[in-house]
MDAnalysis code that builds the backbone (N, CA, C; Angstrom):
import MDAnalysis as mda
import numpy as np

u = mda.Universe.empty(507, n_residues=169, atom_resindex=np.repeat(np.arange(169), 3), trajectory=True)
u.add_TopologyAttr("name", ["N", "CA", "C"] * 169)
u.add_TopologyAttr("resid", np.arange(1, 170))
u.add_TopologyAttr("resname", ["MET", "LEU", "ALA", "CYS", "ILE", "LEU", "ILE", "ALA", "LEU", "ALA", "GLY", "VAL", "SER", "GLY", "ASN", "GLY", "ALA", "ASP", "PHE", "LYS", "ASN", "ASP", "CYS", "VAL", "SER", "ILE", "HIS", "VAL", "GLU", "ILE", "ALA", "SER", "ASN", "VAL", "TYR", "THR", "TYR", "ARG", "VAL", "THR", "ASN", "LEU", "GLY", "THR", "GLU", "PRO", "ILE", "VAL", "SER", "PHE", "GLU", "VAL", "GLU", "GLN", "HIS", "ALA", "SER", "TYR", "ASN", "PHE", "LYS", "ALA", "PRO", "ASP", "GLY", "TRP", "GLN", "LYS", "ASN", "LYS", "SER", "PRO", "SER", "LEU", "PHE", "ARG", "ALA", "TRP", "THR", "GLU", "ASN", "SER", "ALA", "ILE", "GLY", "ILE", "ALA", "PRO", "ASN", "ASP", "THR", "ALA", "THR", "PHE", "SER", "LEU", "ARG", "VAL", "SER", "SER", "GLU", "GLY", "ALA", "VAL", "LEU", "GLY", "SER", "GLY", "ARG", "VAL", "SER", "VAL", "GLY", "PHE", "ARG", "SER", "GLY", "GLN", "THR", "SER", "GLU", "LEU", "ALA", "LYS", "VAL", "TRP", "THR", "PRO", "VAL", "LYS", "GLU", "PRO", "LEU", "SER", "TYR", "ILE", "MET", "LEU", "VAL", "ALA", "GLY", "VAL", "PHE", "LEU", "ALA", "ILE", "ILE", "VAL", "MET", "GLN", "SER", "ALA", "ILE", "VAL", "ILE", "ARG", "LYS", "ARG", "TRP", "GLN", "THR", "LYS", "SER", "LYS", "PRO", "VAL", "ASN", "ASP", "GLY"])
u.atoms.positions = np.array([
    [103.197, 3.594, 235.460],
    [104.106, 3.469, 236.584],
    [103.547, 4.296, 237.738],
    [103.571, 3.763, 238.937],
    [103.103, 4.480, 240.126],
    [104.084, 5.584, 240.478],
    [103.564, 6.612, 241.080],
    [104.439, 7.709, 241.525],
    [105.420, 7.162, 242.548],
    [106.651, 7.582, 242.426],
    [107.696, 7.084, 243.326],
    [107.719, 7.915, 244.593],
    [107.808, 7.255, 245.738],
    [107.878, 7.967, 247.016],
    [109.162, 7.590, 247.735],
    [109.608, 8.474, 248.548],
    [110.842, 8.264, 249.301],
    [110.645, 7.167, 250.325],
    [111.527, 6.175, 250.302],
    [111.462, 5.100, 251.298],
    [112.355, 5.441, 252.484],
    [113.636, 5.636, 252.249],
    [114.508, 5.891, 253.390],
    [115.872, 6.330, 252.932],
    [116.583, 6.924, 253.849],
    [117.987, 7.185, 253.655],
    [118.693, 5.898, 254.057],
    [119.274, 5.215, 253.073],
    [119.791, 3.874, 253.321],
    [121.000, 3.861, 254.245],
    [121.876, 4.836, 254.147],
    [123.011, 4.816, 255.052],
    [124.059, 5.838, 254.700],
    [124.893, 6.158, 255.672],
    [125.971, 7.111, 255.502],
    [127.234, 6.467, 256.052],
    [128.318, 6.533, 255.280],
    [129.581, 6.008, 255.772],
    [130.730, 6.732, 255.099],
    [131.733, 7.080, 255.873],
    [132.921, 7.724, 255.333],
    [132.594, 8.961, 254.526],
    [133.033, 8.968, 253.280],
    [132.792, 10.117, 252.418],
    [131.656, 9.867, 251.432],
    [130.781, 8.901, 251.741],
    [129.671, 8.599, 250.845],
    [128.381, 8.364, 251.603],
    [127.277, 8.446, 250.862],
    [125.964, 8.194, 251.448],
    [125.048, 7.643, 250.373],
    [124.083, 6.827, 250.793],
    [123.117, 6.240, 249.882],
    [121.737, 6.840, 250.116],
    [121.058, 7.153, 249.035],
    [119.709, 7.713, 249.067],
    [118.877, 6.878, 248.116],
    [117.656, 6.525, 248.540],
    [116.923, 5.545, 247.759],
    [115.416, 5.757, 247.887],
    [114.690, 5.470, 246.813],
    [113.245, 5.324, 246.866],
    [112.904, 4.086, 246.034],
    [111.656, 3.867, 245.704],
    [111.325, 2.632, 245.000],
    [111.667, 2.664, 243.513],
    [112.141, 3.803, 242.986],
    [112.466, 3.918, 241.559],
    [113.953, 4.090, 241.276],
    [114.681, 4.642, 242.237],
    [116.077, 4.975, 241.974],
    [116.888, 4.897, 243.271],
    [118.146, 4.513, 243.117],
    [119.092, 4.526, 244.222],
    [120.253, 5.414, 243.796],
    [120.656, 6.323, 244.672],
    [121.749, 7.234, 244.354],
    [122.798, 7.136, 245.443],
    [124.008, 6.794, 245.049],
    [125.138, 6.765, 245.970],
    [125.970, 8.016, 245.683],
    [126.137, 8.854, 246.693],
    [126.905, 10.092, 246.544],
    [128.238, 9.914, 247.248],
    [129.315, 10.201, 246.526],
    [130.649, 10.193, 247.120],
    [131.268, 11.560, 246.932],
    [131.981, 11.994, 247.948],
    [132.669, 13.270, 247.872],
    [134.151, 13.007, 248.116],
    [134.959, 13.367, 247.124],
    [136.407, 13.233, 247.239],
    [136.998, 14.584, 246.875],
    [137.669, 15.183, 247.843],
    [138.197, 16.529, 247.688],
    [137.030, 17.453, 247.375],
    [136.979, 18.030, 246.210],
    [135.866, 18.919, 245.870],
    [135.020, 18.358, 244.718],
    [135.069, 17.037, 244.516],
    [134.301, 16.388, 243.456],
    [133.155, 15.581, 244.069],
    [131.951, 15.889, 243.642],
    [130.752, 15.152, 244.044],
    [130.432, 14.177, 242.916],
    [130.346, 12.883, 243.241],
    [130.029, 11.863, 242.253],
    [128.710, 11.204, 242.633],
    [127.802, 11.144, 241.673],
    [126.465, 10.567, 241.875],
    [126.364, 9.289, 241.036],
    [126.306, 8.128, 241.713],
    [126.106, 6.850, 241.022],
    [124.612, 6.536, 241.092],
    [123.971, 6.609, 239.945],
    [122.520, 6.477, 239.852],
    [122.174, 5.079, 239.347],
    [121.421, 4.326, 240.163],
    [120.983, 2.984, 239.785],
    [119.476, 3.010, 239.555],
    [119.076, 2.508, 238.406],
    [117.669, 2.484, 238.020],
    [116.979, 1.281, 238.664],
    [116.037, 1.528, 239.563],
    [115.265, 0.456, 240.196],
    [113.888, 0.310, 239.548],
    [113.616, 1.155, 238.543],
    [112.323, 1.136, 237.865],
    [112.290, 0.142, 236.712],
    [111.240, 0.251, 235.897],
    [111.051, -0.680, 234.780],
    [111.302, -0.044, 233.423],
    [111.587, 1.261, 233.403],
    [111.870, 1.980, 232.157],
    [113.228, 2.656, 232.262],
    [113.851, 2.960, 231.123],
    [115.141, 3.662, 231.168],
    [115.015, 5.063, 231.764],
    [116.032, 5.450, 232.534],
    [116.150, 6.827, 233.015],
    [116.768, 7.628, 231.882],
    [116.129, 8.759, 231.531],
    [116.621, 9.575, 230.421],
    [116.975, 11.009, 230.843],
    [116.796, 11.340, 232.131],
    [117.227, 12.663, 232.596],
    [117.651, 12.593, 234.056],
    [118.539, 13.508, 234.418],
    [119.083, 13.604, 235.766],
    [119.249, 15.087, 236.083],
    [118.769, 15.523, 237.244],
    [118.927, 16.905, 237.697],
    [119.360, 16.913, 239.152],
    [120.320, 17.762, 239.473],
    [120.753, 17.911, 240.856],
    [120.954, 19.399, 241.143],
    [120.485, 19.838, 242.320],
    [120.733, 21.209, 242.733],
    [122.220, 21.360, 243.030],
    [122.768, 22.534, 242.727],
    [124.195, 22.764, 242.938],
    [124.449, 24.240, 243.165],
    [125.646, 24.548, 243.679],
    [126.082, 25.929, 243.846],
    [127.585, 25.994, 243.581],
    [128.002, 26.989, 242.823],
    [129.425, 27.274, 242.569],
    [130.181, 26.056, 242.052],
    [129.607, 25.361, 241.080],
    [130.212, 24.145, 240.548],
    [130.606, 24.318, 239.083],
    [131.462, 23.425, 238.614],
    [131.910, 23.419, 237.224],
    [132.365, 22.006, 236.876],
    [132.867, 21.811, 235.669],
    [133.375, 20.513, 235.201],
    [132.331, 19.404, 235.390],
    [131.161, 19.620, 234.819],
    [130.051, 18.676, 234.927],
    [130.277, 17.503, 233.983],
    [130.028, 16.288, 234.484],
    [130.208, 15.086, 233.664],
    [128.934, 14.253, 233.685],
    [128.632, 13.656, 232.533],
    [127.465, 12.789, 232.373],
    [127.893, 11.613, 231.501],
    [127.070, 10.570, 231.426],
    [127.425, 9.425, 230.571],
    [127.613, 9.853, 229.109],
    [128.401, 9.084, 228.372],
    [128.634, 9.357, 226.951],
    [127.313, 9.450, 226.202],
    [127.205, 10.461, 225.357],
    [126.017, 10.639, 224.537],
    [124.924, 11.472, 225.189],
    [125.066, 11.777, 226.473],
    [124.075, 12.603, 227.167],
    [124.419, 14.080, 226.954],
    [123.394, 14.915, 226.907],
    [123.580, 16.358, 226.824],
    [123.603, 16.922, 228.247],
    [124.258, 18.078, 228.408],
    [124.372, 18.697, 229.732],
    [123.994, 20.164, 229.645],
    [123.446, 20.658, 230.743],
    [123.122, 22.064, 230.860],
    [123.292, 22.446, 232.326],
    [123.739, 23.664, 232.557],
    [123.962, 24.141, 233.917],
    [123.360, 25.525, 234.061],
    [122.716, 25.739, 235.184],
    [122.250, 27.073, 235.557],
    [122.927, 27.397, 236.890],
    [122.744, 28.606, 237.418],
    [123.400, 28.921, 238.691],
    [123.002, 27.993, 239.844],
    [121.876, 27.314, 239.736],
    [121.441, 26.476, 240.857],
    [121.126, 25.031, 240.477],
    [121.347, 24.636, 239.219],
    [120.930, 23.300, 238.786],
    [121.871, 22.743, 237.719],
    [122.237, 21.475, 237.865],
    [122.946, 20.735, 236.824],
    [121.953, 19.740, 236.255],
    [121.775, 19.774, 234.947],
    [120.816, 18.895, 234.281],
    [121.522, 18.151, 233.155],
    [121.267, 16.832, 233.076],
    [121.778, 16.009, 231.977],
    [120.621, 15.178, 231.452],
    [120.602, 14.937, 230.139],
    [119.506, 14.173, 229.543],
    [119.938, 13.558, 228.227],
    [119.159, 12.589, 227.791],
    [119.331, 12.000, 226.477],
    [117.968, 11.849, 225.821],
    [117.939, 12.078, 224.537],
    [116.698, 11.874, 223.781],
    [116.643, 10.462, 223.220],
    [117.721, 9.711, 223.376],
    [117.818, 8.341, 222.889],
    [117.744, 7.396, 224.091],
    [116.584, 6.797, 224.321],
    [116.424, 5.944, 225.505],
    [117.327, 4.715, 225.462],
    [117.885, 4.396, 224.292],
    [118.811, 3.260, 224.195],
    [120.104, 3.527, 224.968],
    [120.460, 4.806, 225.144],
    [121.661, 5.112, 225.936],
    [121.282, 5.657, 227.314],
    [120.000, 5.562, 227.647],
    [119.553, 5.920, 228.991],
    [120.042, 4.875, 229.987],
    [119.699, 5.056, 231.232],
    [120.092, 4.099, 232.270],
    [119.007, 3.023, 232.314],
    [119.334, 1.848, 231.821],
    [118.371, 0.736, 231.746],
    [118.018, 0.244, 233.147],
    [116.862, -0.414, 233.288],
    [116.507, -0.997, 234.587],
    [117.646, -1.868, 235.129],
    [117.952, -1.712, 236.400],
    [119.012, -2.428, 237.119],
    [120.424, -2.044, 236.689],
    [120.583, -1.020, 235.862],
    [121.904, -0.524, 235.478],
    [122.239, 0.734, 236.283],
    [123.520, 1.088, 236.230],
    [124.022, 2.251, 236.964],
    [124.801, 3.152, 236.026],
    [124.679, 4.454, 236.218],
    [125.481, 5.435, 235.475],
    [125.998, 6.472, 236.469],
    [127.049, 7.175, 236.071],
    [127.711, 8.121, 236.958],
    [127.646, 9.539, 236.400],
    [127.341, 10.470, 237.295],
    [127.344, 11.898, 237.002],
    [128.253, 12.541, 238.033],
    [128.908, 13.642, 237.671],
    [129.766, 14.297, 238.662],
    [129.881, 15.785, 238.383],
    [130.338, 16.484, 239.393],
    [130.607, 17.915, 239.290],
    [131.705, 18.258, 240.270],
    [132.408, 19.328, 239.967],
    [133.497, 19.813, 240.822],
    [133.051, 21.140, 241.426],
    [133.302, 21.309, 242.713],
    [132.877, 22.514, 243.425],
    [134.049, 23.475, 243.535],
    [133.802, 24.741, 243.212],
    [134.848, 25.756, 243.333],
    [134.914, 26.246, 244.780],
    [135.823, 27.155, 245.029],
    [135.980, 27.683, 246.391],
    [135.208, 28.985, 246.570],
    [134.106, 29.150, 245.887],
    [133.322, 30.387, 245.943],
    [132.236, 30.358, 247.015],
    [132.434, 29.667, 248.105],
    [131.454, 29.690, 249.182],
    [130.444, 28.570, 249.141],
    [130.794, 27.430, 248.568],
    [129.897, 26.276, 248.588],
    [130.302, 25.344, 249.731],
    [129.301, 24.785, 250.396],
    [129.536, 23.832, 251.470],
    [128.629, 22.623, 251.262],
    [128.919, 21.553, 251.973],
    [128.079, 20.356, 251.901],
    [126.726, 20.648, 252.533],
    [125.693, 20.335, 251.795],
    [124.336, 20.509, 252.288],
    [123.452, 19.450, 251.670],
    [122.169, 19.673, 251.702],
    [121.270, 18.721, 251.062],
    [120.368, 19.460, 250.089],
    [120.063, 18.770, 249.004],
    [119.236, 19.357, 247.964],
    [118.438, 18.284, 247.255],
    [117.769, 18.714, 246.221],
    [116.872, 17.852, 245.466],
    [117.595, 17.243, 244.272],
    [117.338, 15.941, 244.058],
    [117.778, 15.249, 242.856],
    [116.535, 14.660, 242.208],
    [116.451, 14.819, 240.893],
    [115.298, 14.307, 240.162],
    [115.786, 13.504, 238.968],
    [115.164, 12.368, 238.720],
    [115.449, 11.589, 237.518],
    [114.154, 11.447, 236.723],
    [114.293, 11.425, 235.409],
    [113.128, 11.282, 234.542],
    [113.208, 9.987, 233.757],
    [112.072, 9.369, 233.565],
    [111.990, 8.108, 232.831],
    [111.458, 8.344, 231.417],
    [111.645, 7.389, 230.537],
    [111.209, 7.476, 229.146],
    [109.735, 7.861, 229.034],
    [108.879, 7.381, 229.929],
    [107.442, 7.649, 229.887],
    [107.086, 9.090, 230.244],
    [108.050, 9.843, 230.772],
    [107.776, 11.194, 231.225],
    [107.605, 11.268, 232.738],
    [107.487, 10.129, 233.387],
    [107.388, 10.058, 234.847],
    [108.701, 10.524, 235.467],
    [108.627, 11.189, 236.610],
    [109.841, 11.601, 237.311],
    [109.837, 11.026, 238.720],
    [111.020, 10.901, 239.262],
    [111.202, 10.461, 240.639],
    [112.143, 11.448, 241.306],
    [111.758, 11.912, 242.473],
    [112.533, 12.932, 243.156],
    [112.963, 12.457, 244.541],
    [114.206, 12.758, 244.858],
    [114.733, 12.515, 246.208],
    [115.044, 13.877, 246.806],
    [114.562, 14.178, 247.975],
    [114.710, 15.502, 248.584],
    [115.952, 15.674, 249.453],
    [116.560, 15.106, 250.122],
    [117.662, 15.499, 250.987],
    [118.947, 14.773, 250.616],
    [119.328, 14.868, 249.363],
    [120.552, 14.240, 248.861],
    [121.701, 15.228, 249.039],
    [122.896, 14.705, 249.318],
    [124.066, 15.570, 249.476],
    [124.315, 16.351, 248.193],
    [124.399, 17.660, 248.322],
    [124.701, 18.546, 247.207],
    [125.539, 19.716, 247.716],
    [126.259, 20.393, 246.820],
    [126.939, 21.614, 247.242],
    [125.920, 22.749, 247.309],
    [125.881, 23.440, 248.435],
    [124.936, 24.537, 248.635],
    [125.703, 25.804, 248.992],
    [125.031, 26.930, 248.869],
    [125.640, 28.212, 249.206],
    [125.951, 28.260, 250.695],
    [127.125, 28.772, 251.011],
    [127.526, 28.902, 252.409],
    [126.575, 29.843, 253.127],
    [126.004, 29.399, 254.246],
    [125.054, 30.259, 254.961],
    [125.719, 31.523, 255.496],
    [124.974, 32.598, 255.524],
    [125.472, 33.867, 256.055],
    [125.905, 33.704, 257.511],
    [125.264, 32.790, 258.230],
    [125.619, 32.588, 259.638],
    [127.070, 32.129, 259.786],
    [127.612, 31.363, 258.825],
    [129.018, 30.951, 258.884],
    [129.933, 32.173, 258.803],
    [129.605, 33.060, 257.882],
    [130.423, 34.258, 257.696],
    [130.353, 35.122, 258.945],
    [129.158, 35.271, 259.500],
    [128.988, 36.073, 260.712],
    [129.739, 35.441, 261.891],
    [129.734, 34.124, 261.987],
    [130.448, 33.433, 263.056],
    [131.941, 33.714, 262.971],
    [132.515, 33.609, 261.774],
    [133.944, 33.863, 261.601],
    [134.264, 35.315, 261.958],
    [133.451, 36.249, 261.476],
    [133.669, 37.663, 261.801],
    [133.561, 37.888, 263.313],
    [132.601, 37.248, 263.965],
    [132.427, 37.380, 265.414],
    [133.622, 36.847, 266.185],
    [134.168, 35.726, 265.744],
    [135.342, 35.147, 266.412],
    [136.544, 36.080, 266.276],
    [136.755, 36.627, 265.079],
    [137.861, 37.576, 264.901],
    [137.681, 38.806, 265.773],
    [136.480, 39.327, 265.849],
    [136.211, 40.493, 266.689],
    [136.476, 40.164, 268.161],
    [136.043, 38.991, 268.610],
    [136.268, 38.592, 269.998],
    [137.760, 38.472, 270.296],
    [138.533, 37.934, 269.370],
    [139.986, 37.814, 269.563],
    [140.617, 39.204, 269.684],
    [140.214, 40.128, 268.827],
    [140.765, 41.492, 268.868],
    [140.422, 42.167, 270.194],
    [139.182, 42.039, 270.633],
    [138.758, 42.653, 271.901],
    [139.527, 42.052, 273.073],
    [139.665, 40.728, 273.095],
    [140.394, 40.082, 274.199],
    [141.860, 40.493, 274.194],
    [142.489, 40.539, 273.019],
    [143.891, 40.938, 272.928],
    [144.064, 42.381, 273.416],
    [143.162, 43.241, 273.004],
    [143.232, 44.651, 273.441],
    [143.060, 44.761, 274.949],
    [142.133, 44.010, 275.512],
    [141.899, 44.046, 276.964],
    [143.140, 43.578, 277.719],
    [143.801, 42.554, 277.238],
    [145.017, 42.046, 277.884],
    [146.119, 43.094, 277.836],
    [146.318, 43.707, 276.678],
    [147.369, 44.729, 276.535],
    [147.086, 45.926, 277.441],
    [145.840, 46.390, 277.461],
    [145.474, 47.538, 278.310],
    [145.682, 47.205, 279.778],
    [145.289, 46.010, 280.201],
    [145.443, 45.609, 281.602],
    [146.919, 45.555, 281.994],
    [147.753, 44.978, 281.119],
    [149.183, 44.894, 281.432],
    [149.792, 46.287, 281.548],
    [149.409, 47.199, 280.662],
    [149.932, 48.566, 280.737],
    [149.462, 49.257, 282.017],
    [148.205, 49.036, 282.375],
    [147.667, 49.653, 283.592],
    [148.379, 49.114, 284.823],
    [148.645, 47.788, 284.862],
    [149.350, 47.197, 286.000],
    [150.777, 47.725, 286.092],
    [151.426, 47.924, 284.960],
    [152.794, 48.416, 284.947],
    [152.857, 49.854, 285.465],
    [151.906, 50.684, 285.084],
    [151.872, 52.088, 285.520],
    [151.492, 52.217, 286.985],
    [150.694, 51.320, 287.517],
    [150.226, 51.449, 288.897],
    [151.161, 50.815, 289.918],
    [152.209, 50.107, 289.495],
    [153.171, 49.531, 290.428],
    [154.037, 50.641, 291.019],
    [154.217, 50.652, 292.351],
    [155.090, 51.672, 292.953],
    [156.549, 51.390, 292.597],
    [157.263, 52.455, 292.386],
    [158.680, 52.332, 292.051],
    [159.469, 52.240, 293.357],
    [160.330, 51.272, 293.469],
    [161.132, 51.062, 294.681],
    [162.464, 51.764, 294.497],
    [162.715, 52.835, 295.260],
    [163.955, 53.622, 295.116],
    [165.044, 53.126, 296.054],
    [165.012, 52.014, 296.520],
    [165.886, 51.351, 297.424],
    [167.100, 51.926, 297.819],
])
């Protein structure tokens, strides 16, 4: 089998997007905090492994009979029985749920493995990624700006009140 290369990002619509190369098509849907990966085999051999980068996720699901493993940055599912792998032109679903521990929508690597040992990788697929430090700094900066502006308004009003002449009419 020839090495698989990325052809194109097929399209993005609503809460889903399609990612494709000449060996595999992956449709990613996000509903609430659940990422669902519908993997379609465009190759000539069964797909027997699936890996997706992830952050702060749990409740990993794979097709019946597949084994699962999770590390802090990767969800991996595989089968040693190619009969329950994803056959050519068939589709299987994998999913994970993202916790509220600072994960945001980003892009990461997805890799599928075929019975022959060949792998196909897609690089910019929607995945949950660690929230960038810049987001946290932005929120802190906005709060600081609000506090400074509020303080400036209060100080100005007090200064204007003290500097007004009293009319003893």
